[in-house]
C-alpha positions in Angstrom: -36.3 -88.3 -33.8 -35.5 -84.7 -33.8 -33.4 -82.8 -31.1 -35.6 -80.1 -29.9 -33.8 -76.9 -28.6 -31.8 -77.0 -25.3 -29.6 -74.1 -23.2 -26.5 -74.9 -22.4 -25.2 -73.1 -19.0 -21.8 -71.3 -19.6 -19.0 -72.9 -17.4 -18.7 -71.2 -13.9 -16.4 -68.0 -13.6 -14.0 -69.5 -10.8 -10.4 -68.6 -9.1 -7.1 -69.2 -10.5 -5.9 -72.2 -8.5 -2.4 -70.2 -8.5 -2.8 -67.6 -6.1 -0.9 -66.3 -2.8 0.0 -68.6 0.0 -2.5 -67.3 2.5 -5.3 -68.2 -0.1 -8.0 -71.0 0.5 -10.2 -71.3 -2.2 -13.7 -73.1 -1.8 -16.6 -74.0 -3.5 -15.6 -75.2 -6.4 -13.1 -72.0 -6.6 -15.5 -69.6 -6.7 -14.6 -68.1 -2.9 -11.1 -66.6 -2.1 -10.8 -66.2 1.8 -7.4 -64.8 3.3 -6.8 -67.5 6.1 -4.2 -65.1 8.4 -2.1 -62.0 8.0 -2.9 -59.3 5.7 -1.2 -59.7 2.8 -0.5 -62.7 0.5 -3.7 -62.4 -0.7 -3.3 -62.2 -4.8 -5.7 -64.2 -6.7 -6.7 -64.2 -10.2 -9.3 -65.1 -12.6 -8.9 -69.1 -14.2 -9.8 -67.6 -17.6 -8.8 -64.7 -19.5 -11.4 -62.2 -19.5 -12.4 -61.3 -23.6 -13.3 -57.3 -24.3 -16.5 -56.2 -22.4 -16.4 -59.4 -20.0 -17.7 -58.1 -16.2 -15.7 -60.0 -13.5 -17.7 -59.4 -10.5 -17.5 -59.8 -6.9 -19.3 -59.9 -3.5 -17.4 -58.9 -0.5 -18.4 -61.2 2.4 -16.0 -61.0 4.9 -14.4 -57.9 7.1 -11.7 -58.1 9.4 -11.1 -55.6 11.4 -7.5 -54.2 12.7 -5.6 -53.1 9.2 -5.2 -50.7 6.8 -6.4 -50.7 3.3 -8.7 -53.1 1.4 -9.8 -55.0 -1.7 -7.5 -54.3 -5.1 -9.1 -54.9 -8.1 -7.7 -55.1 -11.4 -6.3 -57.1 -14.9 -2.8 -58.3 -15.6 -0.9 -60.4 -18.5 0.8 -61.6 -16.2 -0.2 -65.6 -16.8 -0.8 -66.7 -13.2 -0.2 -70.6 -15.4 3.3 -69.9 -15.1 3.4 -69.9 -11.4 5.1 -67.1 -11.7 6.9 -65.3 -7.7 4.0 -63.7 -6.6 4.4 -60.7 -4.6 3.0 -60.0 -0.9 0.6 -57.1 -2.6 -0.2 -56.3 -5.9 0.3 -52.8 -5.2 3.1 -52.0 -6.3 4.6 -55.4 -6.6 2.5 -56.9 -9.9 2.0 -53.2 -11.0 5.9 -52.7 -11.4 5.9 -55.3 -13.3 4.7 -53.1 -16.1 1.5 -55.8 -17.4 -0.8 -55.2 -14.5 -3.4 -52.3 -13.8 -4.2 -52.4 -10.5 -6.3 -50.1 -8.0 -7.6 -49.8 -4.2 -10.9 -50.1 -4.1 -11.6 -47.0 -1.7 -14.0 -43.8 -1.7 -10.7 -41.9 -2.4 -9.5 -43.5 -5.2 -12.5 -43.9 -7.5 -13.3 -40.1 -6.5 -10.5 -39.7 -8.8 -11.9 -41.1 -11.5 -15.4 -40.4 -13.4 -18.5 -42.4 -12.9 -19.2 -42.5 -16.6 -22.4 -44.0 -18.3 -21.9 -48.0 -18.6 -23.9 -47.4 -22.8 -20.8 -44.8 -23.0 -19.0 -48.6 -23.5 -21.2 -49.6 -26.7 -20.7 -51.9 -28.5 -18.8 -53.3 -25.7 -21.2 -52.8 -23.3 -24.6 -51.2 -22.9 -28.0 -51.6 -21.3 -31.0 -52.0 -22.3 -34.4 -52.9 -20.8 -33.2 -53.4 -17.1 -30.5 -55.4 -19.1 -26.6 -55.5 -19.7 -25.2 -56.7 -22.5 -22.0 -57.9 -22.9 -19.9 -59.8 -24.9 -20.7 -63.4 -22.8 -24.7 -62.6 -23.2 -26.9 -60.5 -21.3 -27.5 -60.3 -17.4 -30.3 -58.4 -15.4 -29.3 -55.0 -14.2 -29.4 -55.6 -11.0 -27.1 -58.0 -10.8 -24.0 -55.8 -10.9 -25.6 -54.1 -7.8 -26.2 -55.2 -3.9 -29.3 -56.8 -3.2 -29.6 -54.8 -0.4 -28.6 -51.8 1.3 -24.7 -52.2 2.6 -24.2 -52.5 5.9 -20.7 -52.4 7.7 -19.3 -54.4 10.7 -21.6 -56.9 10.2 -18.8 -59.4 9.6 -16.1 -59.3 11.6 -13.2 -62.5 12.1 -13.0 -59.9 15.4 -16.4 -60.5 17.0 -15.7 -58.7 20.2 -14.3 -55.4 18.7 -17.5 -54.2 17.6 -21.7 -54.8 18.4 -22.3 -55.3 14.8 -26.2 -56.4 16.1 -26.4 -53.1 17.7 -25.0 -51.2 14.7 -27.2 -53.2 12.3 -30.5 -52.6 14.6 -29.8 -49.2 14.5 -31.5 -47.3 11.7 -30.6 -44.0 13.0 -26.8 -44.5 13.3 -26.8 -46.5 9.6 -28.7 -43.6 8.2 -26.2 -41.1 7.8 -24.3 -43.2 6.4 -25.8 -43.4 3.2 -25.6 -41.9 -0.4 -28.6 -40.5 -1.6 -28.9 -43.7 -3.9 -29.3 -45.6 -0.6 -25.9 -47.3 -1.4 -23.7 -47.1 1.8 -20.4 -44.4 0.8 -18.0 -47.1 2.0 -16.9 -49.5 -1.1 -15.2 -52.0 -0.1 -17.6 -52.8 3.0 -19.1 -56.4 3.1 -22.2 -56.6 0.3 -20.1 -54.5 -2.0 -20.7 -55.4 -5.8 -17.4 -54.9 -7.9 -16.5 -55.3 -11.1 -13.9 -55.0 -13.3 -14.0 -55.0 -17.2 -11.7 -53.7 -20.5 -12.7 -52.5 -24.3 -11.2 -51.7 -26.9 -10.2 -48.3 -28.0 -8.3 -47.5 -30.4 -6.1 -50.5 -31.2 -5.7 -50.7 -26.8 -7.8 -51.4 -24.4 -9.0 -49.2 -21.4 -10.1 -51.0 -18.0 -13.1 -50.0 -16.2 -14.1 -50.8 -12.7 -17.7 -51.0 -11.6 -18.9 -50.9 -8.0 -22.5 -51.1 -6.7 -24.2 -50.4 -10.6 -21.6 -47.5 -10.6 -19.2 -47.4 -13.8 -15.7 -46.1 -12.6 -13.2 -44.7 -15.8 -11.5 -45.4 -17.4 -8.7 -46.5 -14.8 -6.1 -47.2 -16.5 -5.6 -46.8 -20.6 -3.3 -47.8 -23.3 -3.4 -50.9 -22.6 -1.8 -53.1 -25.4 -4.0 -56.2 -25.2 -2.8 -57.6 -28.2 0.2 -58.7 -26.5 -1.3 -61.6 -24.8 -4.2 -62.4 -22.2 -5.3 -60.4 -20.0 -6.5 -61.9 -16.3 -9.1 -60.1 -13.9 -6.2 -59.8 -10.6 -7.8 -59.8 -6.9 -6.1 -58.4 -3.9 -7.8 -60.2 -0.7 -5.7 -57.1 1.3 -6.2 -55.2 4.8 -9.6 -55.3 5.6 -11.0 -57.8 3.0 -11.0 -61.0 4.0 -13.0 -62.8 1.6 -14.8 -62.6 -1.4 -17.0 -64.3 -3.7 -17.6 -64.1 -7.6 -20.6 -63.3 -8.6 -22.1 -65.8 -11.8 -23.2 -63.2 -14.0 -23.8 -65.6 -17.0 -24.5 -69.2 -15.4 -27.3 -70.7 -12.7 -26.5 -68.5 -9.3 -26.2 -71.5 -6.4 -29.3 -71.9 -4.6 -28.7 -70.1 -1.6 -27.3 -66.8 -3.2 -30.3 -66.8 -4.9 -32.7 -67.2 -1.9 -31.0 -64.7 0.4 -30.8 -62.2 -2.3 -34.8 -62.6 -2.5 -35.4 -62.2 0.9 -32.7 -59.2 1.4 -35.0 -57.5 -1.3 -38.1 -57.7 0.5 -36.8 -57.8 4.5 -34.6 -54.6 5.8 -31.3 -55.3 7.4 -32.5 -54.0 10.2 -35.8 -56.6 10.6 -33.2 -59.5 9.8 -32.9 -60.3 13.4 -36.6 -60.3 13.6 -37.4 -62.8 11.3 -38.1 -66.0 13.0 -35.2 -68.3 11.8 -32.4 -70.9 13.0 -29.2 -68.6 14.5 -27.0 -70.0 11.4 -29.4 -68.6 9.1 -29.6 -65.0 10.3 -25.8 -65.2 10.5 -25.8 -66.6 6.7 -28.4 -63.6 5.7 -25.9 -61.1 7.2 -23.1 -62.0 5.5 -21.4 -63.6 9.4 -21.0 -67.4 7.7 
C-alpha cells in the first residue's frame, strides 16, 4: 500500500532554557514571566533565526510602578554557552558589539520609517492576505492583535487602578486609539511584537513588526555570516509576561478560542458575557 501525502507540523518556536534569573518559563517554554523586580529578564529564542523568519510575541501581563518596558532585537551571543547575563539588554548586551536591541516605545518606533512589508521581498512579502516568509506562509492577521488593544487590564497591582471601569468606558478609551483602531502605546497588553532580519549586500538588516506595521531598518550592517542570530527579548520594567505566537505551527486551542471570541465581541462587552469569572479574566488578559 502506498503511503498518502501527509503534513508535517513544524516544531513549535520556544524560548531557550538559559535566561535571566528572574524569568520563569511555562507552557513548554512558550511563555516567559518575570517573577520579581524589573531587571534580569533577558530571554532568547531557542533556535537561531533564519533570514526572513519572524519571531513574534504577544504581551500578556503588565506591571505598574516601573519606568520603561519590553526590549526586543537580535543577538549573536549564543545562549547555549551560558555566558554571563547582564541585568539589562540595554546597554548590557549591546555594549558587547554582537547585539542589536531596541526599546519598544512610541518614541523609539517613531524614530524609524514605517515600511511596506513587500519592500522586504523576496525574504518576506504579502499577497492574498498572507505573509510569505522563509519558514512558510501565514495569514496576515497573525501579525495583528485579535482585538482593539486596551491598557491597564492586566496589572499585577490590581488595587492601583480600576481596570474594569477603564474597559467599560467607551468614551475614555476611544481617544487612546489611532486612526487604524490600534492602541497608541506599543507595549500594552495584547500588542504583538516581532523581529526579523533580511540580507542586504552580504550584511543583514533588522526590522521590528508592531501590530501589523513594519518599522525599519532598525539596524544595518549586521555580519550575519559571523555566526547564528538569535532573537533576544528583555522583559524589562512594566512588561511582566509574554507569549510566543506560533506563526507556522498550530496554536493552542484556548488561544485560538480567545482570538475568535475577541474578533466577534468588543472588549467593552466582554464583562457582559454569561461566562465564569475565570474565563472572563482569561479573555481580558488577566490570567
